[in-house]
N, CA, C, O and CB atoms as a CASP TS submission, in Angstrom:
PFRMAT TS
TARGET T0000
AUTHOR 0000-0000-0000
METHOD Language model
MODEL 1
PARENT N/A
ATOM      1  N   MET     1      -4.810 -12.070  17.689  1.00  0.00           N
ATOM      2  CA  MET     1      -5.620 -11.907  16.490  1.00  0.00           C
ATOM      3  C   MET     1      -7.046 -11.577  16.882  1.00  0.00           C
ATOM      4  O   MET     1      -7.512 -11.900  17.975  1.00  0.00           O
ATOM      5  CB  MET     1      -5.576 -13.175  15.618  1.00  0.00           C
ATOM      6  N   ILE     2      -7.706 -10.938  15.973  1.00  0.00           N
ATOM      7  CA  ILE     2      -9.094 -10.546  16.200  1.00  0.00           C
ATOM      8  C   ILE     2      -9.981 -11.426  15.325  1.00  0.00           C
ATOM      9  O   ILE     2      -9.747 -11.575  14.126  1.00  0.00           O
ATOM     10  CB  ILE     2      -9.319  -9.022  15.886  1.00  0.00           C
ATOM     11  N   ARG     3     -10.982 -11.993  15.936  1.00  0.00           N
ATOM     12  CA  ARG     3     -11.916 -12.843  15.200  1.00  0.00           C
ATOM     13  C   ARG     3     -12.823 -11.965  14.348  1.00  0.00           C
ATOM     14  O   ARG     3     -13.386 -10.982  14.829  1.00  0.00           O
ATOM     15  CB  ARG     3     -12.755 -13.725  16.168  1.00  0.00           C
ATOM     16  N   THR     4     -12.957 -12.335  13.067  1.00  0.00           N
ATOM     17  CA  THR     4     -13.771 -11.573  12.132  1.00  0.00           C
ATOM     18  C   THR     4     -14.635 -12.535  11.327  1.00  0.00           C
ATOM     19  O   THR     4     -14.161 -13.577  10.876  1.00  0.00           O
ATOM     20  CB  THR     4     -12.885 -10.708  11.197  1.00  0.00           C
ATOM     21  N   GLN     5     -15.872 -12.190  11.155  1.00  0.00           N
ATOM     22  CA  GLN     5     -16.785 -13.011  10.372  1.00  0.00           C
ATOM     23  C   GLN     5     -16.907 -12.413   8.978  1.00  0.00           C
ATOM     24  O   GLN     5     -17.082 -11.203   8.829  1.00  0.00           O
ATOM     25  CB  GLN     5     -18.177 -13.114  11.058  1.00  0.00           C
ATOM     26  N   ILE     6     -16.813 -13.264   7.952  1.00  0.00           N
ATOM     27  CA  ILE     6     -16.998 -12.803   6.581  1.00  0.00           C
ATOM     28  C   ILE     6     -18.026 -13.691   5.890  1.00  0.00           C
ATOM     29  O   ILE     6     -18.304 -14.807   6.328  1.00  0.00           O
ATOM     30  CB  ILE     6     -15.652 -12.808   5.804  1.00  0.00           C
ATOM     31  N   TYR     7     -18.574 -13.177   4.816  1.00  0.00           N
ATOM     32  CA  TYR     7     -19.513 -13.939   4.011  1.00  0.00           C
ATOM     33  C   TYR     7     -18.845 -14.282   2.686  1.00  0.00           C
ATOM     34  O   TYR     7     -18.275 -13.408   2.032  1.00  0.00           O
ATOM     35  CB  TYR     7     -20.836 -13.149   3.786  1.00  0.00           C
ATOM     36  N   LEU     8     -18.911 -15.536   2.293  1.00  0.00           N
ATOM     37  CA  LEU     8     -18.374 -16.003   1.023  1.00  0.00           C
ATOM     38  C   LEU     8     -19.510 -16.611   0.215  1.00  0.00           C
ATOM     39  O   LEU     8     -20.490 -17.110   0.766  1.00  0.00           O
ATOM     40  CB  LEU     8     -17.224 -17.033   1.238  1.00  0.00           C
ATOM     41  N   THR     9     -19.357 -16.559  -1.092  1.00  0.00           N
ATOM     42  CA  THR     9     -20.304 -17.294  -1.933  1.00  0.00           C
ATOM     43  C   THR     9     -19.981 -18.780  -1.798  1.00  0.00           C
ATOM     44  O   THR     9     -18.915 -19.154  -1.309  1.00  0.00           O
ATOM     45  CB  THR     9     -20.232 -16.823  -3.442  1.00  0.00           C
ATOM     46  N   ALA    10     -20.899 -19.604  -2.231  1.00  0.00           N
ATOM     47  CA  ALA    10     -20.664 -21.054  -2.176  1.00  0.00           C
ATOM     48  C   ALA    10     -19.439 -21.424  -3.011  1.00  0.00           C
ATOM     49  O   ALA    10     -18.639 -22.270  -2.610  1.00  0.00           O
ATOM     50  CB  ALA    10     -21.910 -21.831  -2.676  1.00  0.00           C
ATOM     51  N   HIS    11     -19.298 -20.795  -4.160  1.00  0.00           N
ATOM     52  CA  HIS    11     -18.152 -21.062  -5.028  1.00  0.00           C
ATOM     53  C   HIS    11     -16.843 -20.669  -4.337  1.00  0.00           C
ATOM     54  O   HIS    11     -15.874 -21.427  -4.360  1.00  0.00           O
ATOM     55  CB  HIS    11     -18.300 -20.304  -6.362  1.00  0.00           C
ATOM     56  N   GLN    12     -16.818 -19.483  -3.724  1.00  0.00           N
ATOM     57  CA  GLN    12     -15.615 -19.037  -3.019  1.00  0.00           C
ATOM     58  C   GLN    12     -15.258 -20.003  -1.896  1.00  0.00           C
ATOM     59  O   GLN    12     -14.093 -20.361  -1.723  1.00  0.00           O
ATOM     60  CB  GLN    12     -15.814 -17.621  -2.455  1.00  0.00           C
ATOM     61  N   ARG    13     -16.240 -20.413  -1.154  1.00  0.00           N
ATOM     62  CA  ARG    13     -16.021 -21.342  -0.023  1.00  0.00           C
ATOM     63  C   ARG    13     -15.485 -22.672  -0.518  1.00  0.00           C
ATOM     64  O   ARG    13     -14.547 -23.215   0.067  1.00  0.00           O
ATOM     65  CB  ARG    13     -17.332 -21.568   0.766  1.00  0.00           C
ATOM     66  N   ASP    14     -16.055 -23.202  -1.573  1.00  0.00           N
ATOM     67  CA  ASP    14     -15.610 -24.494  -2.122  1.00  0.00           C
ATOM     68  C   ASP    14     -14.186 -24.405  -2.659  1.00  0.00           C
ATOM     69  O   ASP    14     -13.359 -25.279  -2.398  1.00  0.00           O
ATOM     70  CB  ASP    14     -16.560 -24.961  -3.238  1.00  0.00           C
ATOM     71  N   GLU    15     -13.907 -23.350  -3.407  1.00  0.00           N
ATOM     72  CA  GLU    15     -12.557 -23.178  -3.967  1.00  0.00           C
ATOM     73  C   GLU    15     -11.527 -22.967  -2.863  1.00  0.00           C
ATOM     74  O   GLU    15     -10.423 -23.508  -2.928  1.00  0.00           O
ATOM     75  CB  GLU    15     -12.527 -21.990  -4.946  1.00  0.00           C
ATOM     76  N   LEU    16     -11.883 -22.186  -1.857  1.00  0.00           N
ATOM     77  CA  LEU    16     -10.982 -21.950  -0.739  1.00  0.00           C
ATOM     78  C   LEU    16     -10.689 -23.246   0.008  1.00  0.00           C
ATOM     79  O   LEU    16      -9.548 -23.505   0.391  1.00  0.00           O
ATOM     80  CB  LEU    16     -11.576 -20.913   0.212  1.00  0.00           C
ATOM     81  N   ALA    17     -11.704 -24.043   0.210  1.00  0.00           N
ATOM     82  CA  ALA    17     -11.519 -25.331   0.885  1.00  0.00           C
ATOM     83  C   ALA    17     -10.612 -26.249   0.066  1.00  0.00           C
ATOM     84  O   ALA    17      -9.757 -26.938   0.622  1.00  0.00           O
ATOM     85  CB  ALA    17     -12.879 -26.011   1.131  1.00  0.00           C
ATOM     86  N   ALA    18     -10.799 -26.258  -1.244  1.00  0.00           N
ATOM     87  CA  ALA    18      -9.970 -27.104  -2.110  1.00  0.00           C
ATOM     88  C   ALA    18      -8.510 -26.642  -2.094  1.00  0.00           C
ATOM     89  O   ALA    18      -7.596 -27.463  -2.017  1.00  0.00           O
ATOM     90  CB  ALA    18     -10.513 -27.088  -3.554  1.00  0.00           C
ATOM     91  N   ILE    19      -8.301 -25.342  -2.167  1.00  0.00           N
ATOM     92  CA  ILE    19      -6.934 -24.808  -2.141  1.00  0.00           C
ATOM     93  C   ILE    19      -6.286 -25.115  -0.796  1.00  0.00           C
ATOM     94  O   ILE    19      -5.126 -25.524  -0.746  1.00  0.00           O
ATOM     95  CB  ILE    19      -6.930 -23.278  -2.408  1.00  0.00           C
ATOM     96  N   ALA    20      -7.016 -24.923   0.276  1.00  0.00           N
ATOM     97  CA  ALA    20      -6.478 -25.188   1.613  1.00  0.00           C
ATOM     98  C   ALA    20      -6.051 -26.646   1.741  1.00  0.00           C
ATOM     99  O   ALA    20      -4.993 -26.941   2.297  1.00  0.00           O
ATOM    100  CB  ALA    20      -7.519 -24.842   2.694  1.00  0.00           C
ATOM    101  N   LYS    21      -6.852 -27.531   1.241  1.00  0.00           N
ATOM    102  CA  LYS    21      -6.526 -28.958   1.304  1.00  0.00           C
ATOM    103  C   LYS    21      -5.287 -29.257   0.459  1.00  0.00           C
ATOM    104  O   LYS    21      -4.423 -30.032   0.869  1.00  0.00           O
ATOM    105  CB  LYS    21      -7.724 -29.813   0.824  1.00  0.00           C
ATOM    106  N   THR    22      -5.206 -28.643  -0.714  1.00  0.00           N
ATOM    107  CA  THR    22      -4.078 -28.888  -1.627  1.00  0.00           C
ATOM    108  C   THR    22      -2.759 -28.397  -1.033  1.00  0.00           C
ATOM    109  O   THR    22      -1.749 -29.096  -1.102  1.00  0.00           O
ATOM    110  CB  THR    22      -4.328 -28.201  -2.976  1.00  0.00           C
ATOM    111  N   VAL    23      -2.765 -27.202  -0.453  1.00  0.00           N
ATOM    112  CA  VAL    23      -1.516 -26.622   0.055  1.00  0.00           C
ATOM    113  C   VAL    23      -1.252 -26.957   1.516  1.00  0.00           C
ATOM    114  O   VAL    23      -0.187 -26.636   2.044  1.00  0.00           O
ATOM    115  CB  VAL    23      -1.542 -25.127  -0.114  1.00  0.00           C
ATOM    116  N   GLY    24      -2.202 -27.591   2.164  1.00  0.00           N
ATOM    117  CA  GLY    24      -2.013 -28.004   3.551  1.00  0.00           C
ATOM    118  C   GLY    24      -2.063 -26.865   4.552  1.00  0.00           C
ATOM    119  O   GLY    24      -1.361 -26.881   5.563  1.00  0.00           O
ATOM    120  N   LYS    25      -2.892 -25.884   4.265  1.00  0.00           N
ATOM    121  CA  LYS    25      -3.060 -24.755   5.180  1.00  0.00           C
ATOM    122  C   LYS    25      -4.523 -24.641   5.562  1.00  0.00           C
ATOM    123  O   LYS    25      -5.409 -25.173   4.893  1.00  0.00           O
ATOM    124  CB  LYS    25      -2.555 -23.433   4.542  1.00  0.00           C
ATOM    125  N   LYS    26      -4.750 -23.929   6.661  1.00  0.00           N
ATOM    126  CA  LYS    26      -6.129 -23.651   7.062  1.00  0.00           C
ATOM    127  C   LYS    26      -6.691 -22.550   6.173  1.00  0.00           C
ATOM    128  O   LYS    26      -5.951 -21.719   5.647  1.00  0.00           O
ATOM    129  CB  LYS    26      -6.206 -23.242   8.565  1.00  0.00           C
ATOM    130  N   GLN    27      -7.992 -22.558   6.016  1.00  0.00           N
ATOM    131  CA  GLN    27      -8.644 -21.529   5.210  1.00  0.00           C
ATOM    132  C   GLN    27      -8.378 -20.137   5.788  1.00  0.00           C
ATOM    133  O   GLN    27      -8.185 -19.173   5.047  1.00  0.00           O
ATOM    134  CB  GLN    27     -10.159 -21.792   5.129  1.00  0.00           C
ATOM    135  N   SER    28      -8.369 -20.047   7.105  1.00  0.00           N
ATOM    136  CA  SER    28      -8.117 -18.749   7.732  1.00  0.00           C
ATOM    137  C   SER    28      -6.719 -18.232   7.386  1.00  0.00           C
ATOM    138  O   SER    28      -6.537 -17.027   7.216  1.00  0.00           O
ATOM    139  CB  SER    28      -8.278 -18.852   9.256  1.00  0.00           C
ATOM    140  N   GLU    29      -5.732 -19.123   7.279  1.00  0.00           N
ATOM    141  CA  GLU    29      -4.381 -18.707   6.887  1.00  0.00           C
ATOM    142  C   GLU    29      -4.381 -18.140   5.474  1.00  0.00           C
ATOM    143  O   GLU    29      -3.762 -17.111   5.203  1.00  0.00           O
ATOM    144  CB  GLU    29      -3.400 -19.889   6.982  1.00  0.00           C
ATOM    145  N   LEU    30      -5.084 -18.824   4.580  1.00  0.00           N
ATOM    146  CA  LEU    30      -5.154 -18.356   3.195  1.00  0.00           C
ATOM    147  C   LEU    30      -5.830 -16.996   3.104  1.00  0.00           C
ATOM    148  O   LEU    30      -5.404 -16.135   2.333  1.00  0.00           O
ATOM    149  CB  LEU    30      -5.900 -19.367   2.330  1.00  0.00           C
ATOM    150  N   ILE    31      -6.867 -16.806   3.879  1.00  0.00           N
ATOM    151  CA  ILE    31      -7.581 -15.527   3.874  1.00  0.00           C
ATOM    152  C   ILE    31      -6.667 -14.422   4.400  1.00  0.00           C
ATOM    153  O   ILE    31      -6.625 -13.335   3.825  1.00  0.00           O
ATOM    154  CB  ILE    31      -8.876 -15.613   4.728  1.00  0.00           C
ATOM    155  N   ARG    32      -5.931 -14.687   5.491  1.00  0.00           N
ATOM    156  CA  ARG    32      -5.010 -13.677   6.031  1.00  0.00           C
ATOM    157  C   ARG    32      -3.920 -13.337   5.021  1.00  0.00           C
ATOM    158  O   ARG    32      -3.560 -12.170   4.861  1.00  0.00           O
ATOM    159  CB  ARG    32      -4.375 -14.173   7.342  1.00  0.00           C
ATOM    160  N   GLU    33      -3.391 -14.359   4.336  1.00  0.00           N
ATOM    161  CA  GLU    33      -2.368 -14.113   3.315  1.00  0.00           C
ATOM    162  C   GLU    33      -2.910 -13.251   2.177  1.00  0.00           C
ATOM    163  O   GLU    33      -2.229 -12.348   1.693  1.00  0.00           O
ATOM    164  CB  GLU    33      -1.844 -15.440   2.760  1.00  0.00           C
ATOM    165  N   ALA    34      -4.132 -13.537   1.759  1.00  0.00           N
ATOM    166  CA  ALA    34      -4.748 -12.759   0.679  1.00  0.00           C
ATOM    167  C   ALA    34      -4.982 -11.313   1.122  1.00  0.00           C
ATOM    168  O   ALA    34      -4.762 -10.383   0.345  1.00  0.00           O
ATOM    169  CB  ALA    34      -6.083 -13.404   0.240  1.00  0.00           C
ATOM    170  N   VAL    35      -5.421 -11.124   2.353  1.00  0.00           N
ATOM    171  CA  VAL    35      -5.641  -9.774   2.874  1.00  0.00           C
ATOM    172  C   VAL    35      -4.316  -9.024   2.966  1.00  0.00           C
ATOM    173  O   VAL    35      -4.248  -7.842   2.629  1.00  0.00           O
ATOM    174  CB  VAL    35      -6.328  -9.828   4.259  1.00  0.00           C
ATOM    175  N   ASP    36      -3.258  -9.706   3.422  1.00  0.00           N
ATOM    176  CA  ASP    36      -1.935  -9.068   3.486  1.00  0.00           C
ATOM    177  C   ASP    36      -1.461  -8.625   2.103  1.00  0.00           C
ATOM    178  O   ASP    36      -0.926  -7.527   1.952  1.00  0.00           O
ATOM    179  CB  ASP    36      -0.909 -10.027   4.105  1.00  0.00           C
ATOM    180  N   ARG    37      -1.655  -9.478   1.093  1.00  0.00           N
ATOM    181  CA  ARG    37      -1.255  -9.114  -0.274  1.00  0.00           C
ATOM    182  C   ARG    37      -2.039  -7.898  -0.758  1.00  0.00           C
ATOM    183  O   ARG    37      -1.471  -7.002  -1.382  1.00  0.00           O
ATOM    184  CB  ARG    37      -1.469 -10.303  -1.238  1.00  0.00           C
ATOM    185  N   LEU    38      -3.312  -7.862  -0.481  1.00  0.00           N
ATOM    186  CA  LEU    38      -4.147  -6.734  -0.888  1.00  0.00           C
ATOM    187  C   LEU    38      -3.693  -5.449  -0.201  1.00  0.00           C
ATOM    188  O   LEU    38      -3.601  -4.400  -0.839  1.00  0.00           O
ATOM    189  CB  LEU    38      -5.624  -7.015  -0.567  1.00  0.00           C
ATOM    190  N   ILE    39      -3.411  -5.531   1.093  1.00  0.00           N
ATOM    191  CA  ILE    39      -2.951  -4.359   1.834  1.00  0.00           C
ATOM    192  C   ILE    39      -1.626  -3.869   1.269  1.00  0.00           C
ATOM    193  O   ILE    39      -1.444  -2.666   1.079  1.00  0.00           O
ATOM    194  CB  ILE    39      -2.808  -4.683   3.333  1.00  0.00           C
ATOM    195  N   ASP    40      -0.700  -4.783   0.999  1.00  0.00           N
ATOM    196  CA  ASP    40       0.597  -4.392   0.429  1.00  0.00           C
ATOM    197  C   ASP    40       0.423  -3.706  -0.916  1.00  0.00           C
ATOM    198  O   ASP    40       1.027  -2.665  -1.174  1.00  0.00           O
ATOM    199  CB  ASP    40       1.508  -5.615   0.274  1.00  0.00           C
ATOM    200  N   GLU    41      -0.403  -4.292  -1.770  1.00  0.00           N
ATOM    201  CA  GLU    41      -0.615  -3.747  -3.118  1.00  0.00           C
ATOM    202  C   GLU    41      -1.278  -2.382  -3.064  1.00  0.00           C
ATOM    203  O   GLU    41      -0.804  -1.434  -3.691  1.00  0.00           O
ATOM    204  CB  GLU    41      -1.466  -4.704  -3.953  1.00  0.00           C
ATOM    205  N   LYS    42      -2.355  -2.278  -2.331  1.00  0.00           N
ATOM    206  CA  LYS    42      -3.098  -1.017  -2.264  1.00  0.00           C
ATOM    207  C   LYS    42      -2.330   0.027  -1.479  1.00  0.00           C
ATOM    208  O   LYS    42      -2.417   1.217  -1.782  1.00  0.00           O
ATOM    209  CB  LYS    42      -4.472  -1.236  -1.635  1.00  0.00           C
ATOM    210  N   GLY    43      -1.575  -0.403  -0.467  1.00  0.00           N
ATOM    211  CA  GLY    43      -0.771   0.533   0.308  1.00  0.00           C
ATOM    212  C   GLY    43       0.284   1.191  -0.546  1.00  0.00           C
ATOM    213  O   GLY    43       0.497   2.400  -0.450  1.00  0.00           O
ATOM    214  N   ARG    44       0.960   0.403  -1.397  1.00  0.00           N
ATOM    215  CA  ARG    44       1.964   0.970  -2.298  1.00  0.00           C
ATOM    216  C   ARG    44       1.318   1.921  -3.284  1.00  0.00           C
ATOM    217  O   ARG    44       1.848   3.001  -3.547  1.00  0.00           O
ATOM    218  CB  ARG    44       2.711  -0.138  -3.046  1.00  0.00           C
ATOM    219  N   ASN    45       0.180   1.530  -3.831  1.00  0.00           N
ATOM    220  CA  ASN    45      -0.514   2.399  -4.789  1.00  0.00           C
ATOM    221  C   ASN    45      -0.952   3.698  -4.131  1.00  0.00           C
ATOM    222  O   ASN    45      -0.861   4.767  -4.734  1.00  0.00           O
ATOM    223  CB  ASN    45      -1.730   1.679  -5.385  1.00  0.00           C
ATOM    224  N   ARG    46      -1.424   3.606  -2.896  1.00  0.00           N
ATOM    225  CA  ARG    46      -1.876   4.798  -2.172  1.00  0.00           C
ATOM    226  C   ARG    46      -0.687   5.726  -1.911  1.00  0.00           C
ATOM    227  O   ARG    46      -0.800   6.941  -2.072  1.00  0.00           O
ATOM    228  CB  ARG    46      -2.563   4.403  -0.831  1.00  0.00           C
ATOM    229  N   GLN    47       0.455   5.150  -1.507  1.00  0.00           N
ATOM    230  CA  GLN    47       1.652   5.943  -1.250  1.00  0.00           C
ATOM    231  C   GLN    47       2.132   6.622  -2.528  1.00  0.00           C
ATOM    232  O   GLN    47       2.486   7.801  -2.509  1.00  0.00           O
ATOM    233  CB  GLN    47       2.764   5.064  -0.663  1.00  0.00           C
ATOM    234  N   GLU    48       2.147   5.891  -3.631  1.00  0.00           N
ATOM    235  CA  GLU    48       2.568   6.476  -4.907  1.00  0.00           C
ATOM    236  C   GLU    48       1.633   7.595  -5.330  1.00  0.00           C
ATOM    237  O   GLU    48       2.088   8.609  -5.859  1.00  0.00           O
ATOM    238  CB  GLU    48       2.624   5.405  -5.996  1.00  0.00           C
ATOM    239  N   THR    49       0.344   7.434  -5.110  1.00  0.00           N
ATOM    240  CA  THR    49      -0.631   8.458  -5.460  1.00  0.00           C
ATOM    241  C   THR    49      -0.401   9.724  -4.645  1.00  0.00           C
ATOM    242  O   THR    49      -0.428  10.826  -5.193  1.00  0.00           O
ATOM    243  CB  THR    49      -2.054   7.940  -5.245  1.00  0.00           C
ATOM    244  N   VAL    50      -0.177   9.579  -3.356  1.00  0.00           N
ATOM    245  CA  VAL    50       0.059  10.742  -2.494  1.00  0.00           C
ATOM    246  C   VAL    50       1.328  11.468  -2.932  1.00  0.00           C
ATOM    247  O   VAL    50       1.340  12.696  -3.013  1.00  0.00           O
ATOM    248  CB  VAL    50       0.167  10.313  -1.009  1.00  0.00           C
ATOM    249  N   LEU    51       2.394  10.720  -3.214  1.00  0.00           N
ATOM    250  CA  LEU    51       3.636  11.349  -3.651  1.00  0.00           C
ATOM    251  C   LEU    51       3.462  12.059  -4.990  1.00  0.00           C
ATOM    252  O   LEU    51       3.973  13.161  -5.187  1.00  0.00           O
ATOM    253  CB  LEU    51       4.746  10.310  -3.753  1.00  0.00           C
ATOM    254  N   ARG    52       2.739  11.424  -5.907  1.00  0.00           N
ATOM    255  CA  ARG    52       2.504  12.031  -7.220  1.00  0.00           C
ATOM    256  C   ARG    52       1.701  13.324  -7.077  1.00  0.00           C
ATOM    257  O   ARG    52       1.998  14.316  -7.742  1.00  0.00           O
ATOM    258  CB  ARG    52       1.764  11.043  -8.151  1.00  0.00           C
ATOM    259  N   GLU    53       0.691  13.316  -6.216  1.00  0.00           N
ATOM    260  CA  GLU    53      -0.134  14.512  -6.017  1.00  0.00           C
ATOM    261  C   GLU    53       0.652  15.626  -5.329  1.00  0.00           C
ATOM    262  O   GLU    53       0.388  16.805  -5.562  1.00  0.00           O
ATOM    263  CB  GLU    53      -1.377  14.167  -5.193  1.00  0.00           C
ATOM    264  N   ALA    54       1.613  15.262  -4.487  1.00  0.00           N
ATOM    265  CA  ALA    54       2.398  16.260  -3.765  1.00  0.00           C
ATOM    266  C   ALA    54       3.499  16.865  -4.633  1.00  0.00           C
ATOM    267  O   ALA    54       3.971  17.966  -4.350  1.00  0.00           O
ATOM    268  CB  ALA    54       3.008  15.640  -2.521  1.00  0.00           C
ATOM    269  N   ALA    55       3.907  16.170  -5.668  1.00  0.00           N
ATOM    270  CA  ALA    55       5.001  16.658  -6.514  1.00  0.00           C
ATOM    271  C   ALA    55       4.634  18.009  -7.127  1.00  0.00           C
ATOM    272  O   ALA    55       3.587  18.161  -7.757  1.00  0.00           O
ATOM    273  CB  ALA    55       5.330  15.632  -7.629  1.00  0.00           C
ATOM    274  N   GLY    56       5.509  18.971  -6.928  1.00  0.00           N
ATOM    275  CA  GLY    56       5.305  20.294  -7.519  1.00  0.00           C
ATOM    276  C   GLY    56       4.293  21.166  -6.818  1.00  0.00           C
ATOM    277  O   GLY    56       3.902  22.202  -7.355  1.00  0.00           O
ATOM    278  N   MET    57       3.859  20.781  -5.636  1.00  0.00           N
ATOM    279  CA  MET    57       2.805  21.550  -4.971  1.00  0.00           C
ATOM    280  C   MET    57       3.253  22.953  -4.562  1.00  0.00           C
ATOM    281  O   MET    57       2.410  23.813  -4.308  1.00  0.00           O
ATOM    282  CB  MET    57       2.325  20.804  -3.751  1.00  0.00           C
ATOM    283  N   TRP    58       4.563  23.202  -4.493  1.00  0.00           N
ATOM    284  CA  TRP    58       5.060  24.531  -4.138  1.00  0.00           C
ATOM    285  C   TRP    58       5.644  25.259  -5.337  1.00  0.00           C
ATOM    286  O   TRP    58       6.238  26.324  -5.170  1.00  0.00           O
ATOM    287  CB  TRP    58       6.105  24.424  -3.046  1.00  0.00           C
ATOM    288  N   LYS    59       5.497  24.725  -6.523  1.00  0.00           N
ATOM    289  CA  LYS    59       6.168  25.297  -7.692  1.00  0.00           C
ATOM    290  C   LYS    59       5.746  26.736  -7.998  1.00  0.00           C
ATOM    291  O   LYS    59       6.556  27.494  -8.533  1.00  0.00           O
ATOM    292  CB  LYS    59       5.899  24.437  -8.893  1.00  0.00           C
ATOM    293  N   ASP    60       4.540  27.134  -7.689  1.00  0.00           N
ATOM    294  CA  ASP    60       4.058  28.473  -8.016  1.00  0.00           C
ATOM    295  C   ASP    60       4.142  29.442  -6.840  1.00  0.00           C
ATOM    296  O   ASP    60       3.669  30.575  -6.938  1.00  0.00           O
ATOM    297  CB  ASP    60       2.637  28.394  -8.500  1.00  0.00           C
ATOM    298  N   ARG    61       4.739  29.009  -5.732  1.00  0.00           N
ATOM    299  CA  ARG    61       4.845  29.900  -4.569  1.00  0.00           C
ATOM    300  C   ARG    61       5.949  30.916  -4.797  1.00  0.00           C
ATOM    301  O   ARG    61       7.031  30.577  -5.278  1.00  0.00           O
ATOM    302  CB  ARG    61       5.115  29.095  -3.275  1.00  0.00           C
ATOM    303  N   THR    62       5.668  32.165  -4.447  1.00  0.00           N
ATOM    304  CA  THR    62       6.653  33.231  -4.623  1.00  0.00           C
ATOM    305  C   THR    62       7.242  33.676  -3.294  1.00  0.00           C
ATOM    306  O   THR    62       8.176  34.478  -3.274  1.00  0.00           O
ATOM    307  CB  THR    62       6.022  34.419  -5.331  1.00  0.00           C
ATOM    308  N   ASP    63       6.715  33.172  -2.184  1.00  0.00           N
ATOM    309  CA  ASP    63       7.173  33.611  -0.866  1.00  0.00           C
ATOM    310  C   ASP    63       8.286  32.734  -0.295  1.00  0.00           C
ATOM    311  O   ASP    63       8.675  32.911   0.859  1.00  0.00           O
ATOM    312  CB  ASP    63       6.013  33.632   0.092  1.00  0.00           C
ATOM    313  N   LEU    64       8.801  31.798  -1.079  1.00  0.00           N
ATOM    314  CA  LEU    64       9.850  30.900  -0.606  1.00  0.00           C
ATOM    315  C   LEU    64      11.218  31.402  -1.044  1.00  0.00           C
ATOM    316  O   LEU    64      11.343  32.043  -2.088  1.00  0.00           O
ATOM    317  CB  LEU    64       9.614  29.473  -1.123  1.00  0.00           C
ATOM    318  N   PRO    65      12.252  31.108  -0.242  1.00  0.00           N
ATOM    319  CA  PRO    65      13.600  31.537  -0.643  1.00  0.00           C
ATOM    320  C   PRO    65      14.077  30.760  -1.866  1.00  0.00           C
ATOM    321  O   PRO    65      13.505  29.730  -2.224  1.00  0.00           O
ATOM    322  CB  PRO    65      14.595  31.352   0.520  1.00  0.00           C
ATOM    323  N   ASP    66      15.112  31.256  -2.489  1.00  0.00           N
ATOM    324  CA  ASP    66      15.710  30.590  -3.650  1.00  0.00           C
ATOM    325  C   ASP    66      16.585  29.443  -3.129  1.00  0.00           C
ATOM    326  O   ASP    66      17.729  29.654  -2.727  1.00  0.00           O
ATOM    327  CB  ASP    66      16.556  31.605  -4.531  1.00  0.00           C
ATOM    328  N   PHE    67      16.038  28.250  -3.144  1.00  0.00           N
ATOM    329  CA  PHE    67      16.731  27.099  -2.565  1.00  0.00           C
ATOM    330  C   PHE    67      17.993  26.729  -3.345  1.00  0.00           C
ATOM    331  O   PHE    67      18.964  26.257  -2.754  1.00  0.00           O
ATOM    332  CB  PHE    67      15.795  25.905  -2.511  1.00  0.00           C
ATOM    333  N   ARG    68      17.992  26.933  -4.639  1.00  0.00           N
ATOM    334  CA  ARG    68      19.187  26.623  -5.427  1.00  0.00           C
ATOM    335  C   ARG    68      20.350  27.525  -5.020  1.00  0.00           C
ATOM    336  O   ARG    68      21.487  27.073  -4.890  1.00  0.00           O
ATOM    337  CB  ARG    68      18.897  26.777  -6.933  1.00  0.00           C
ATOM    338  N   ALA    69      20.045  28.808  -4.821  1.00  0.00           N
ATOM    339  CA  ALA    69      21.085  29.752  -4.399  1.00  0.00           C
ATOM    340  C   ALA    69      21.577  29.396  -2.999  1.00  0.00           C
ATOM    341  O   ALA    69      22.778  29.424  -2.732  1.00  0.00           O
ATOM    342  CB  ALA    69      20.551  31.209  -4.429  1.00  0.00           C
ATOM    343  N   MET    70      20.651  29.062  -2.114  1.00  0.00           N
ATOM    344  CA  MET    70      21.040  28.669  -0.755  1.00  0.00           C
ATOM    345  C   MET    70      21.931  27.437  -0.785  1.00  0.00           C
ATOM    346  O   MET    70      22.950  27.379  -0.097  1.00  0.00           O
ATOM    347  CB  MET    70      19.797  28.401   0.109  1.00  0.00           C
ATOM    348  N   ARG    71      21.541  26.453  -1.585  1.00  0.00           N
ATOM    349  CA  ARG    71      22.316  25.216  -1.668  1.00  0.00           C
ATOM    350  C   ARG    71      23.704  25.481  -2.261  1.00  0.00           C
ATOM    351  O   ARG    71      24.696  24.923  -1.792  1.00  0.00           O
ATOM    352  CB  ARG    71      21.566  24.169  -2.516  1.00  0.00           C
ATOM    353  N   ALA    72      23.772  26.321  -3.276  1.00  0.00           N
ATOM    354  CA  ALA    72      25.063  26.644  -3.891  1.00  0.00           C
ATOM    355  C   ALA    72      25.975  27.322  -2.867  1.00  0.00           C
ATOM    356  O   ALA    72      27.175  27.050  -2.831  1.00  0.00           O
ATOM    357  CB  ALA    72      24.868  27.558  -5.132  1.00  0.00           C
ATOM    358  N   GLU    73      25.412  28.202  -2.035  1.00  0.00           N
ATOM    359  CA  GLU    73      26.210  28.862  -1.011  1.00  0.00           C
ATOM    360  C   GLU    73      26.685  27.854   0.029  1.00  0.00           C
ATOM    361  O   GLU    73      27.835  27.907   0.464  1.00  0.00           O
ATOM    362  CB  GLU    73      25.405  29.983  -0.340  1.00  0.00           C
ATOM    363  N   TRP    74      25.818  26.946   0.427  1.00  0.00           N
ATOM    364  CA  TRP    74      26.204  25.916   1.400  1.00  0.00           C
ATOM    365  C   TRP    74      27.318  25.045   0.846  1.00  0.00           C
ATOM    366  O   TRP    74      28.255  24.689   1.561  1.00  0.00           O
ATOM    367  CB  TRP    74      24.996  25.047   1.779  1.00  0.00           C
ATOM    368  N   ASP    75      27.208  24.702  -0.440  1.00  0.00           N
ATOM    369  CA  ASP    75      28.218  23.852  -1.072  1.00  0.00           C
ATOM    370  C   ASP    75      29.576  24.550  -1.133  1.00  0.00           C
ATOM    371  O   ASP    75      30.615  23.896  -1.045  1.00  0.00           O
ATOM    372  CB  ASP    75      27.771  23.456  -2.482  1.00  0.00           C
ATOM    373  N   ARG    76      29.572  25.872  -1.282  1.00  0.00           N
ATOM    374  CA  ARG    76      30.830  26.637  -1.322  1.00  0.00           C
ATOM    375  C   ARG    76      31.515  26.631   0.040  1.00  0.00           C
ATOM    376  O   ARG    76      32.743  26.656   0.131  1.00  0.00           O
ATOM    377  CB  ARG    76      30.568  28.090  -1.773  1.00  0.00           C
ATOM    378  N   ASN    77      30.713  26.598   1.088  1.00  0.00           N
ATOM    379  CA  ASN    77      31.277  26.653   2.456  1.00  0.00           C
ATOM    380  C   ASN    77      31.651  25.298   2.884  1.00  0.00           C
ATOM    381  O   ASN    77      32.142  25.117   3.998  1.00  0.00           O
ATOM    382  CB  ASN    77      30.302  27.257   3.459  1.00  0.00           C
TER
END
């Protein structure tokens, strides 16, 4: 693990300490769990955004072969 310093407000620090005591975990564990959840959430959103932006990006190209015809021929063989 890599040591990282963060700044918290007094309220954040107090609430984090209370939660850590209640659940029996270290504050650093809670922070890592929260960061993991954020990465998972934002990572999925970022992936969905990229896929949405890529959808149809070749729809107006005229230099591509007719993929439906190619696929139909492959299916016949």
